[in-house]
C-alpha positions as semicolon CSV with decimal commas, in nm:
position;residue;x (nm);y (nm);z (nm)
1;M;-1,718;2,769;-3,958
2;K;-1,417;2,726;-3,727
3;K;-1,528;3,021;-3,513
4;T;-1,875;2,871;-3,476
5;I;-1,733;2,539;-3,357
6;L;-1,503;2,716;-3,109
7;V;-1,793;2,919;-2,971
8;I;-2,008;2,607;-2,930
9;C;-1,722;2,427;-2,751
10;A;-1,668;2,727;-2,522
11;F;-2,036;2,737;-2,427
12;A;-2,038;2,361;-2,368
13;L;-1,742;2,393;-2,131
14;L;-1,900;2,685;-1,946
15;A;-2,230;2,500;-1,916
16;G;-2,052;2,226;-1,723
17;C;-1,933;2,477;-1,464
18;T;-2,194;2,583;-1,213
19;T;-2,140;2,818;-0,924
20;G;-2,377;2,627;-0,697
21;S;-2,184;2,298;-0,693
22;K;-1,989;2,207;-0,381
23;V;-1,712;1,955;-0,340
24;T;-1,685;1,792;-0,001
25;F;-1,364;1,633;0,124
26;N;-1,393;1,372;0,394
27;R;-1,082;1,376;0,606
28;G;-1,139;1,113;0,867
29;T;-0,869;0,951;1,070
30;A;-0,655;0,700;0,883
31;V;-0,696;0,347;1,013
32;V;-0,439;0,069;0,997
33;Q;-0,592;-0,259;0,876
34;T;-0,493;-0,500;1,155
35;A;-0,655;-0,817;1,021
36;S;-0,415;-1,105;0,962
37;R;-0,339;-1,175;0,598
38;S;-0,176;-1,432;0,376
39;E;-0,105;-1,315;0,021
40;P;0,095;-1,434;-0,279
41;I;0,330;-1,153;-0,384
42;F;0,466;-1,127;-0,739
43;Y;0,815;-0,973;-0,720
44;N;1,097;-0,971;-0,976
45;G;0,925;-1,228;-1,195
46;K;0,855;-1,481;-0,918
47;T;0,575;-1,540;-0,668
48;Y;0,648;-1,543;-0,295
49;Q;0,424;-1,585;0,008
50;L;0,366;-1,302;0,255
51;D;0,194;-1,379;0,586
52;Y;0,147;-1,129;0,864
53;D;-0,028;-1,091;1,196
54;Y;-0,083;-0,777;1,400
55;L;0,069;-0,787;1,748
56;E;-0,167;-0,575;1,956
57;G;0,066;-0,524;2,251
58;Q;0,355;-0,407;2,033
59;G;0,154;-0,211;1,779
60;A;0,349;-0,385;1,504
61;F;0,310;-0,658;1,247
62;D;0,487;-0,995;1,254
63;M;0,582;-1,034;0,887
64;K;0,687;-1,366;0,732
65;V;0,810;-1,398;0,372
66;S;0,864;-1,747;0,233
67;G;1,003;-1,866;-0,098
68;L;1,331;-1,675;-0,070
69;S;1,683;-1,805;-0,009
70;P;1,895;-1,709;0,293
71;K;2,089;-1,468;0,069
72;Q;1,781;-1,264;-0,030
73;Q;1,752;-1,042;0,275
74;Q;1,703;-0,722;0,071
75;D;1,426;-0,888;-0,130
76;A;1,257;-0,996;0,194
77;M;1,274;-0,638;0,322
78;N;1,126;-0,502;-0,001
79;I;0,842;-0,756;-0,009
80;A;0,754;-0,704;0,359
81;T;0,748;-0,323;0,348
82;S;0,573;-0,304;0,013
83;G;0,312;-0,564;0,108
84;L;0,241;-0,392;0,439
85;S;0,206;-0,054;0,266
86;Y;-0,039;-0,197;0,015
87;F;-0,253;-0,420;0,238
88;A;-0,250;-0,260;0,584
89;C;-0,125;0,099;0,593
90;P;-0,352;0,398;0,528
91;D;-0,298;0,589;0,204
92;G;0,022;0,789;0,209
93;Q;0,191;0,577;0,475
94;R;0,465;0,326;0,407
95;G;0,557;0,008;0,588
96;K;0,874;0,048;0,797
97;L;1,080;-0,236;0,937
98;M;1,172;-0,241;1,304
99;G;1,518;-0,392;1,282
100;M;1,655;-0,630;1,024
101;P;1,472;-0,946;0,911
102;V;1,597;-1,285;1,029
103;Y;1,600;-1,608;0,824
104;V;1,450;-1,892;1,031
105;G;1,284;-2,212;0,910
106;K;1,299;-2,123;0,539
107;K;1,118;-1,793;0,605
108;W;1,230;-1,437;0,652
109;T;1,073;-1,291;0,966
110;A;1,055;-0,920;1,040
111;Y;0,857;-0,679;1,251
112;A;0,713;-0,369;1,086
113;K;0,486;-0,070;1,144
114;C;0,303;0,178;0,926
115;G;0,445;0,525;0,934
């Protein structure tokens, strides 16, 4: 009985494999999503606001993170790079800051690129 069940399972698995099937991989160029965005970001149990605009001439994003204190520079860096990676960068690319963020007008401002 057990051998019969094993044989049936083996044939079922082999029936799913066909030599004529082809798998096609599309490998187009990765595109950065340059549309401006404003998103709530949930980070460490709280919600913050991430706003960014693409600066065409610089090839970078102007990132603004609000809802953080002046002492939360590392959190601002994490939110900006993570948000950019998720919303704008092609798969496999991470957001990278260009310099350190600056706290101005109750917002952390930074410039970032995908890469």
